[in-house]
N, C-alpha and C positions, 0 to 999 in steps of 0.2 A: 688764916682760915685756923682754928681753935681745934685740938684733936678729935673731940667729941663732933665737931661742925665736920670736918673729914671723914668721919666715918657716916656721920648721916647722910652724906651727901653722895656717898660711893654706893649706901645703900639705896640711894634712891635713884638711881641713874641702873639704865640697862646697859652691860658692858659684852663685849666679846673679847674671848681670850687668845692670846696668838704666841707660839712658841717659836723663838727665835733660835736658829741654829749658831752658835759661836759668836752670840753678844755680849759685850760687857756694857759694864755700866760706865766706862770712860768713852766707849764708839757711841753708846745709845746718848747720851746725854748732849755729848758736840754735833749729834746729828739733830735733836729737839731744838739745840740753842740755837740752830739754823732754820729749823721748822718757825720759831715763835717769832725771827726776825725780818725773814723774806716772804713766807707763804702768801700774808695776805696780799702783798703790791704784785704779787705773781697770780693768784685767782680769784683778788677781789673777795676773800671770802678766809677767815681764820680756818686754821685746823683744828682739827678733833683734839681732845683731851684725851691722855693717857694717863696710867698707874701704870710705871716700870718698879716689879718685886718679884724676886727668886720665891717660888714655891716647890718646898721637895730640893735643895738647889739646882735646880733650874730656870731661867730666866723667863719670866712671863710678861708680855707688854698686854694689859686691859685696855681697851681701848671703848668710849664714849661711844654707842651704837646710833643712837642718834643723830649725833654729830659729823660719824662717818660716813651712815648713809646721804646725811645732806651735802656734804662736801664732795662726795663722789658723785649726787648728781649735778652739782654746778659745774661739776668737771665735764660730764656729759654734755649738758648744754652749750657750754665754750668751745670744747670739740668740735661738736657735730654743726656750729657757723662757720670754725676757722677748721679744720682737719689739718693745717698747715702750720697749726701753734703745735703739734706734737713732737713734729718733725725738725721742728727751728727750738724748742727746749733741750732735746735730747743733742742736735748739734752743741749748745751752751754746756751743756754738763760733760761732754765729749771734750770739748775745747780747755773746758776746768782741769777735767783729771788730766791733760796734759800739764797742764800747770801743777798740780798737785806733785805729778811723777818728779816735775824738776824740784820741786820744793822739797822731796823727799830724799831729793841726790845731797841736797844740799846741806839737809837735815844730818846724812850719814856722812860726811864729808867731816862736820863738826863734829861729831862722836871719833870718829878716826883719829884726828888730831887734838882733843880732848881735850876744847875749848867750850868750856861751860856756857860763858858769856853766847857765844855766839851760836850752841845750841840751843840753847831756850828761846831765843829769838826766833829759829827757824822753827822748833816746835809751833811755837805760836802764830806762827804763818802757815802753816799748814792746820792747823787745827781751824784756823777761821776760815781756810780754804774749804776744809772737810764739810764745816757747819753750812755753809752754801750749798754745797753738794747736798747736804739733809735735805734743804728745802726742795731742791731742783729734784730729787731723787722721787719725794712723794707726789709732787705734781705730775711728773713724768708718768708714775706708777697711775696714778687716777686718771688720767687724760687716756692714758694706752688701755684703762678698762672702759672707758665709756665709749674709744672708738671701735674697738673690738666687739663689745655686747651690742651696740646699738645695728652691726649688720650690714653697713656701709658697702657701697659697689664696689667694683674692682679696680674704679680709678684710683683706690685709698690702700691699694694691696703694698703700693712700694713704701706709704710710711710704715705699715705695720711691720714690713722687712726689716727697716731700718731701728723699728723698737725691737724687735724679736732679736737682733744684733746686738742689740743695747744691754736687753736683759742677761745675754749671756755671758756678757764681758764683766759686770758689777759684782761679782763673788772673786774676782781675778783681780780687780783693781782695788779690792777692799784690802785682799790678801799683802799685794804688795805695800799699802798704810801700816798695816797692822806691824807687818816686820819693821817697818820704819820706827813706829814707835815704839816696840818692845826692844829693839836695841837701844834708844834713848833713852828709854825709863830704868833697862839693865843698868847704863852707864851712869844716870844722875843716883841709882839705889848705889850701886859703890863709890861714886864719887861726895855724898851726903851720907854716906856708911848707914844707910837703910836696910834692915833686914828681909823686909816681903820682898818677894821676887817680883818681877816684872810682872806676869799675868793674877796674882793676886791686886796687884796695886791698879794694875786696867778693869779689875773684874768687882771692886768695893771701891770705888775713887769716882767723884763726877769730873769732869771737863774745870768746872770750875773751882774744885778742890784742888786739883793737880795746879793751876793759875797759881790759886793761893800757895800751895808748894814752895812753885818755882820761886814766887816773891819772897817768899821767908815768913807768909803770915798762919801756916800752918805749922804748928813744932811737932805734936807727935804723932806722923803719918804710921808705924807701925802698930800703937794703941789704936787708931780709925779703924784701920783693916781689920785686928783683932776682931774689935767689938762689933762688928759688921761680920763676921765670919760664924762669931758663935750668935749674934742677935737677929743678926738679916739688917734689912734696910728698906727703903722704900724711896723713890723717886717720881716726886709729884710735881706733872706737865700740865697743871689746872691756869684756865683761862687768868685767875685772880690767885692762884696759889703753884709757884716753881718753886720746888726746895725738896734738898735733901733731909727722911725724916730718920729717925734716930729713937724715938720714943718706944722701948719695948714694947708697951702696954698697945698703943697703936698699931705697933707692927704685925703682933700676934694675932689682933682682932681684923686687921687687911688681908691678913694670909690666910687665917680662917674662912673669911668670907668668899676669897675666889676660889678655896681650895673646896669649897662645898660644893660652889659651882663645877669646876674640875670635876669631882665625884659625881656628878650627876651625871655629865658627860661619860665620863668611864663608866657608869651602870648602864649604857643603852647597849642593846644589840646590834646597833648600827649607825651607817655615818654615810651622809649624803653630800655630793658636790658637784662639780659643773664637769660633762662628758668634753673631755680634749681629743682621745681617739677613740671608736668604737672597735676597731680592729673585726673578728670574728663575733664581738655579741659577748654574752655571757661569759665568765669566768671560774672556773672554783679552784680553789688552791691553799695553800698554806701560807702565813703571814710574815714577814721577816721586816723587823721594826727596824732601819739603820736611822739615827736621830740628825745625826752630822759626818762630816767627810770623815773626820775620826773615827770611827766606828766602822770604816770600810773596809780596813785592813783585818779586823777579826771575820766582820760577817760579810763581806764584799763575795767571796766565792761562794756562802748558802745563796746568796738569791738566786742564784742559776735554776729554773724550776718552779719557781716559788712567787707570791706575790707581793711585790714592795712596798712598803707601806715608809715614808717619810715627810719632815716638815716640809724639804723643797728640796729638788736635785739641781746637782751645780756640775758642772764641765767635769769634777774629780769623778764623777760616778758613770760616765760613758764606759769604760773599759768594763764595766760589769752590768751593764743592762741588756746586752744582748740578746741574752736567752731567760730575761725578768715573763713569768705568763702576764703580768698587769702592774701596773705603777700607779699608787692612791699617795695622795698630797694634802697635807694642810693648808699649806699658802699655795697662792698661783692663781691667775688667770688664764685667759686661754690663749696668751703671748709667752707662759714666761716657760722657763726652763723646760720642765717635763712635758709641758704639752706639745714642745718643738720637738724636741727629742723624741717621742714618743710617734709622731706624725712620722719623723723620720724613719724609724726602726720599726714601724706598723705594733708598736704594741699597748692595748687596751691600758686607757691611762683615764684617770677618773681624780680634779683636783681641788682646791679650794675647799677640802673636810671641813674645815678650822680645827677641827678636832681628834683626824685619823689615829694620830700617834698615842692618842691618851685612851680611846677608845679601845682600839686594835692592839693586838699583844702577841709577841713571839712564839708563832705553833699553831696558833686558831686557824682554823681551816673556814674560808669566808669563798661568799660568791658576790664575784663584783660583777653589777647588773650595769652595762656600760650603755645600754641603751637611756636608762633613767637615769645614769650614776648615783647608785645605790650601792652601799657595802653592805651585805648582810652576813653577820656571825653564825656560822653551821652550828659549830664546835668547837667549848671554848679549850683553850693548850692545858 
C-alpha cells in the first residue's frame, strides 16, 4: 500500500486509541506476529487491524473499531455456546508459559557462557513461543469479556475465577520474559559492539528486524535506532500491509491525525467506563495519575486519600491501594486486575474508560459517579 493510500485508509476508518504501559516495539511486534499466524485458526475470524505509533514518546495502539467489535462479538457467541473453551484456552496458555520459562532459563545459560550461536538459537525459540502467546492472549481476553458481560449463571463462576487468576499473573510472566530478553540484547550489543543499549533496541526495532540483525542482514543497527528516535516510526498491522514505516512525511501525517483524536479526548471534561465496584456511591477527590509501575516510587505514597487514574493496575500497585478513594483505569473489563482488587479492598472503581489518563490530570478535582461509571472534572488543577 502506497503512503497516500495508507493515510487515506487510516482516515476512512474509526479507531480506538489504547495506551499500553511498558510496551515496546519488540514485544508488540512479536505478539502481533503470533496474532496473524494463529488467531484465525483459534477463532475462525481474523483479529482486528492495528497501528502502533509513538505519540509524545508514549506508545499508542490504534485499533480498528468496527473490526474490534466484530471480533469480540464472535468471541461472545463462541463462549456462550461453550463456556469451557475459556478454561481450555487458559490451560493451554499456562502450559505455554511453563515452556517459555524453561526457554528463558536456557537463554540465560547461553548468555552466561558467552555462546552467541546458542544464545541466538534460544532467543528465536522464545520469540516463537511468545508469538503463540500473543495469539492466545487476545483470544482469552476476548472470550473473557464475552462470558463476563453476558451475565451467565453461577455455574460458570469457577471458570471466571480461573480467568481472574490468569489475568493477575500476566504482568509477572511478561516481566520474566523482559528480563531474559534484556540480558540477551545487552550481551549481543556488547558482543557485536553496538552502542544502543538494550532498552533502546527493544523500543525501536521490530522482531523481524532483530531476526535480520541476528542473521547478519541488518548492518547499521545504531543508525536505525537513532533515526527512529529522531523521526519516530509506524508499525502497520493491517491485513494486507504489515510492515515498519520510516517515511517521515507519512509518520508526521499519521501522528498528527491520531494526535488530533487524542487532543479531542483531552478537551473533554468527563470520561465514562464500566463500574467494577460501587462501594458507597459517588466519590469526590483529587486525581493522581500513575501510568505505569515505574512511577510508583515517586507517586505511590501520594495515592492515599486521592483518586488513582492509571492505564491498568498490576500486582505492583497493591501496597499503595489500601487508602485510595477510588480507582479509574483506561483498560480492562470486569475481570481485570483493578476490578478484582477493588472488590477485594472495597474501593469504588470505574474501568475501561479508554482515555482516563489522557483527559484527567494530576490535581484535578473530580467526582466519580460509581453508579453510572462517569468521572466528571469539577475543577481543573
